[in-house]
C-alpha positions as CSV (number, residue, x, y, z in Angstrom):
1,M,-7.4,-11.1,30.5
2,G,-7.8,-14.0,28.1
3,F,-9.6,-17.2,27.6
4,L,-6.7,-19.2,29.1
5,T,-6.6,-17.3,32.4
6,G,-6.0,-19.7,35.3
7,K,-5.1,-22.6,33.0
8,T,-1.6,-24.2,32.8
9,A,0.0,-25.0,29.5
10,I,3.0,-27.3,29.0
11,I,4.9,-26.3,25.9
12,T,7.5,-28.6,24.5
13,G,10.3,-26.8,22.6
14,G,9.4,-23.5,24.2
15,G,13.0,-22.1,24.2
16,R,13.6,-18.8,22.4
17,A,15.6,-19.1,19.2
18,V,16.6,-16.0,17.2
19,L,16.9,-16.1,13.4
20,S,19.5,-14.1,11.5
21,D,16.9,-11.4,10.7
22,G,16.1,-11.0,14.4
23,S,12.7,-12.8,14.3
24,C,11.7,-15.6,16.6
25,G,12.5,-19.0,15.0
26,S,10.9,-21.4,17.5
27,I,7.4,-22.5,17.0
28,G,7.2,-23.6,20.6
29,Y,8.2,-20.2,21.8
30,G,5.7,-18.5,19.5
31,I,2.9,-20.8,20.9
32,A,4.1,-20.0,24.5
33,T,4.0,-16.3,23.8
34,A,0.5,-16.5,22.4
35,Y,-0.7,-18.6,25.3
36,A,0.9,-16.1,27.8
37,K,-1.0,-13.3,26.1
38,E,-4.2,-15.2,26.8
39,G,-3.4,-15.5,30.5
40,A,-2.0,-19.0,30.7
41,N,0.5,-20.1,33.3
42,L,3.4,-21.7,31.3
43,V,5.7,-24.6,31.8
44,I,8.2,-24.6,28.9
45,T,10.4,-27.6,28.2
46,G,13.2,-28.1,25.7
47,R,16.6,-29.6,25.1
48,N,18.6,-26.4,25.1
49,V,19.0,-24.8,28.6
50,K,20.3,-21.5,27.2
51,K,17.2,-21.1,24.9
52,L,14.9,-21.8,27.9
53,E,16.8,-19.3,30.1
54,D,16.5,-16.7,27.3
55,A,12.8,-17.3,27.0
56,K,12.3,-17.0,30.8
57,E,14.3,-13.8,30.8
58,E,12.3,-12.2,28.0
59,N,9.0,-13.3,29.5
60,T,10.0,-11.9,32.9
61,T,11.0,-8.6,31.3
62,R,7.8,-8.3,29.4
63,Y,5.8,-9.1,32.5
64,N,7.6,-6.5,34.6
65,V,7.0,-3.8,31.9
66,V,3.3,-4.5,32.0
67,M,3.1,-4.6,35.8
68,D,5.2,-1.4,36.1
69,S,3.0,0.5,33.6
70,V,-0.3,-0.1,35.5
71,N,-1.1,1.7,38.7
72,L,-4.3,0.0,40.0
73,E,-4.9,2.7,42.7
74,E,-4.9,5.3,39.9
75,V,-7.3,3.2,37.8
76,R,-9.6,2.8,40.8
77,D,-9.5,6.5,41.6
78,R,-10.2,7.6,38.1
79,A,-13.1,5.0,37.7
80,I,-14.8,6.3,40.9
81,N,-14.0,10.0,40.8
82,D,-13.9,10.8,37.0
83,L,-16.3,8.2,35.6
84,G,-18.7,7.9,38.5
85,M,-18.3,4.2,38.9
86,G,-19.0,2.5,42.2
87,Y,-19.2,-0.8,44.0
88,A,-22.2,-3.0,43.5
89,T,-24.8,-2.9,46.4
90,S,-26.1,-6.1,47.9
91,D,-29.4,-5.8,46.1
92,Q,-27.5,-5.8,42.7
93,I,-25.7,-9.1,43.4
94,I,-27.2,-12.3,42.1
95,E,-25.6,-15.7,42.7
96,Y,-26.2,-18.2,39.9
97,Q,-25.2,-21.6,38.8
98,N,-25.2,-22.1,35.0
99,P,-25.7,-25.7,34.2
100,V,-23.8,-25.4,30.8
101,N,-20.7,-23.4,32.0
102,D,-19.6,-20.8,34.4
103,Y,-19.6,-17.9,31.9
104,V,-22.5,-15.5,31.4
105,K,-22.3,-12.9,28.7
106,Q,-23.0,-9.5,30.0
107,Y,-25.6,-8.8,27.4
108,E,-27.5,-12.0,28.2
109,S,-30.0,-12.3,31.0
110,I,-29.0,-14.7,33.8
111,P,-31.1,-17.8,33.2
112,K,-33.9,-18.2,35.8
113,S,-33.2,-21.9,36.1
114,G,-29.7,-21.1,37.3
115,V,-30.5,-18.5,40.0
116,L,-29.5,-19.7,43.5
117,G,-30.6,-16.7,45.4
118,Q,-30.7,-12.9,45.4
119,T,-29.9,-10.8,48.4
120,T,-32.6,-8.6,49.9
121,D,-30.4,-6.7,52.3
122,K,-30.1,-3.0,51.6
């Protein structure tokens, strides 16, 4: 998803406010929406319960639209049958520990200093 996946963000003033032209008028809500798009779990706070309830309702609606539009079994079936993708075999799996962080770019080689072990089972 995004760079905030698995992180929790506490947003103050995250209630949804609508301006006369229909646009969102809350900076906190805009920040909460941006964080949600990057995968963050949200805790929104504010002084107006109605605005917070509106924000929760809209976020739940958007989440449901996304979840209802994706059929993971169909994606898996097309990946395997139409695109020829498959599961990794045990000899393709390398466990590593990156001393800098836990992110390895796919176009980079895994640093030899970080390799914990490689399976030899086939």
